[in-house]
C-alpha positions in Angstrom: 113.7 52.6 72.4 111.6 54.6 74.9 108.7 53.5 77.0 105.2 52.8 75.8 102.1 53.2 78.0 100.0 50.1 78.5 96.2 50.6 78.2 94.0 47.7 79.2 90.4 47.7 78.0 87.8 46.8 80.6 86.9 43.6 78.9 90.6 42.5 79.0 90.8 43.5 82.6 87.7 41.3 83.4 89.3 38.4 81.5 92.6 38.9 83.5 90.5 38.7 86.7 89.3 35.2 85.7 92.8 33.8 85.1 94.1 31.4 87.8 96.6 33.0 90.2 99.3 30.5 89.2 99.3 31.8 85.6 98.4 35.4 86.3 101.8 36.7 87.6 103.7 35.6 84.5 101.0 36.9 82.2 101.0 40.3 83.9 104.8 40.4 83.7 104.6 39.7 80.0 102.0 42.5 79.4 104.1 45.0 81.4 107.2 44.1 79.3 105.3 45.4 76.2 106.0 48.9 77.6 109.7 48.3 76.7 109.3 46.1 73.6 105.8 46.4 72.1 106.5 43.8 69.4 108.6 41.1 71.2 110.2 38.2 69.4 107.5 35.7 68.6 104.6 38.1 68.4 102.4 37.6 65.4 100.4 40.2 63.4 96.8 39.1 63.0 95.6 39.1 59.5 93.1 41.8 58.4 93.7 43.7 61.6 96.2 46.1 63.0 96.6 43.9 66.0 99.2 41.5 67.4 99.1 38.2 69.3 101.5 37.6 72.1 101.9 34.1 73.6 102.6 33.4 77.3 102.3 29.7 78.0 98.8 28.6 77.2 97.5 32.1 77.2 97.2 34.7 74.5 97.2 38.5 74.6 95.7 40.5 71.7 96.9 44.1 71.4 97.4 47.0 69.1 100.5 49.2 69.0 100.4 52.9 68.4 103.9 54.1 67.7 103.0 57.7 67.2 101.1 57.8 70.5 103.6 55.5 72.3 100.8 53.2 73.5 100.0 49.5 73.6 96.3 48.7 74.0 95.3 45.3 75.3 92.1 44.1 73.8 91.7 40.5 74.8 93.4 38.0 77.2 92.5 34.4 77.5 93.4 30.7 77.2 94.5 29.7 73.7 91.5 27.4 73.3 89.0 30.4 73.7 90.8 33.5 72.6 90.1 33.4 68.8 86.8 34.4 67.3 85.5 36.6 70.1 85.4 40.4 70.0 
């Protein structure tokens, strides 16, 4: 499978900026790995949306995958206790 481009919305970039440094490195590595495997093992499709949830420790990444355009768009990043219910 070829590479996918990773697009990060400004709101998601702002959320990443607030994540403690000790957790940030692994989270960024996980996001970058979506370029090789946009739907990794353990990712879950969110109901009623064409979006997926990826887990990394206590954090969640919500993204969409465009196979035709070969892109993964990151919508939200946050702690599992706060990620759901916000848009």
